Structure formats: C-alpha cells, structure tokens
C-alpha positions as CSV (number, residue, x, y, z in Angstrom):
1,M,55.2,81.3,51.6
2,F,55.4,80.1,48.0
3,A,52.1,78.2,48.3
4,F,50.4,81.4,49.5
5,I,51.8,83.4,46.6
6,L,50.8,80.7,44.1
7,F,47.3,79.9,45.5
8,G,46.6,83.1,47.3
9,M,44.8,84.7,44.4
10,F,42.4,81.9,44.1
11,I,41.1,82.3,47.7
12,P,37.9,84.5,47.8
13,Y,37.8,87.6,49.9
14,Q,35.2,86.1,52.1
15,A,37.5,83.3,53.3
16,V,40.2,85.8,54.1
17,M,38.2,88.5,56.0
18,L,38.2,86.9,59.5
19,P,42.0,86.2,59.6
20,L,42.7,89.6,58.1
21,R,40.5,91.3,60.7
22,T,42.3,89.3,63.5
23,T,45.7,90.4,62.1
24,F,44.7,94.0,61.9
25,T,43.3,93.9,65.4
26,A,46.6,92.5,66.7
27,L,48.5,95.2,64.8
28,D,46.1,97.9,66.2
29,V,45.2,99.0,62.7
30,T,41.5,98.6,62.6
31,R,39.9,101.8,61.1
32,G,40.2,103.9,58.0
33,V,41.4,103.9,54.5
34,P,45.0,102.7,55.4
35,T,43.6,99.4,56.5
36,L,41.8,98.9,53.1
37,I,45.0,99.9,51.2
38,I,47.1,97.4,53.2
39,A,44.5,94.6,52.7
40,H,44.4,95.2,48.9
41,C,48.1,95.4,48.6
42,I,48.5,92.1,50.5
43,Y,45.8,90.4,48.4
44,G,47.2,91.8,45.1
45,I,50.8,90.5,45.7
46,P,50.2,86.9,44.3
47,I,48.9,88.0,40.9
48,C,51.5,90.7,40.5
49,T,54.2,88.2,41.4
50,L,52.9,85.7,38.9
51,I,52.6,88.1,36.1
52,F,56.1,89.7,36.7
53,R,57.8,86.4,37.1
54,N,56.4,85.1,33.8
55,Y,57.2,88.3,32.0
56,Y,60.8,88.4,33.2
57,A,61.3,84.7,32.3
58,T,60.1,85.1,28.8
59,I,60.8,88.7,27.7
60,V,63.9,90.1,29.5
61,P,66.9,88.6,27.8
62,N,69.6,87.2,30.1
63,E,72.3,88.4,27.7
64,I,71.5,92.0,28.5
65,I,71.9,91.4,32.2
66,E,75.0,89.4,31.8
67,S,76.6,92.0,29.6
68,A,75.8,94.7,32.2
69,R,77.3,92.5,34.9
70,V,80.5,92.1,32.8
71,D,80.6,95.9,32.3
72,G,80.6,96.3,36.1
73,A,77.1,97.4,36.7
74,S,75.8,96.8,40.2
75,V,72.6,94.9,40.9
76,T,70.7,98.1,41.6
77,R,72.0,99.7,38.5
78,Q,71.0,96.7,36.5
79,F,67.5,96.8,37.9
80,F,66.9,100.6,37.5
81,Q,68.5,101.1,34.1
82,L,67.8,97.8,32.4
83,T,65.1,95.7,33.9
84,L,62.7,98.5,35.1
85,P,62.5,100.2,31.7
86,L,61.8,96.9,30.0
87,C,58.9,96.1,32.4
88,R,56.6,99.0,31.4
89,P,53.9,96.8,29.8
90,P,53.3,94.6,32.8
91,L,53.4,97.6,35.1
92,A,50.8,99.3,33.1
93,A,48.6,96.2,32.9
94,L,48.9,95.5,36.6
95,A,48.3,99.1,37.6
96,T,45.1,99.1,35.5
97,L,43.9,95.8,36.9
98,Q,44.7,96.7,40.5
99,V,43.0,100.1,40.3
100,T,39.9,98.6,38.7
101,W,39.7,95.8,41.3
102,I,40.2,98.1,44.2
103,Y,37.6,100.6,42.9
104,N,35.1,97.8,42.4
105,A,35.8,96.5,45.9
106,F,34.9,99.8,47.5
107,F,31.3,99.2,46.5
108,W,31.2,96.2,48.9
C-alpha cells in the first residue's frame, strides 16, 4: 500500500485506465460522473498524502499536540481544534491543484 501511495502519482493515467475500468466493472459502477469523481479521488490520494505528511512533519509543532493531550483533549478534539485549523495552507493549495487537474482532465 505504501508503495502505491509513494509511487502512484508517477504512473500516467494511460497505464491505470484498464485496471480501473476492470475494477469499476466488477463494482458495477461503469457510467456517469460518479465514476469520474471516484477515479480522480483515488488518483489524487498519493500527492495529497505526500503534501500533508510533509506539512505536518515540518510545520505542526509536537508541543502543541502534547500540551493538548496533557490537558485531556481527545484525539478527535486535537484534530478538529488544533491540527485542522493549522492545515489551511495545504488544504487551499491541494484544493486548487485538484480542481485544476480534474477540470483539465474533463477535456480528455
């Protein structure tokens, strides 16, 4: 799984089309916009994972999360009140990139 996440973004769409079509046929989801949305979400996961992981490793200080843990905050509260507000820049960048890539892919 890690190898797919790490190297998945370097595989061109043309190499993934046939296995993706086979998977969608097996799942009986072969027509319409939902199929395109699912395909783009699956194909966008590796780059999003890479960007978020690097952002969290460098920007989000561990001391803030540790202090929240000491204060008794649950994991969900730590995520929604500390981590999520700190990750607005990569969210904005990835949203812009994904929308642009998906819009450009509709021409094909």
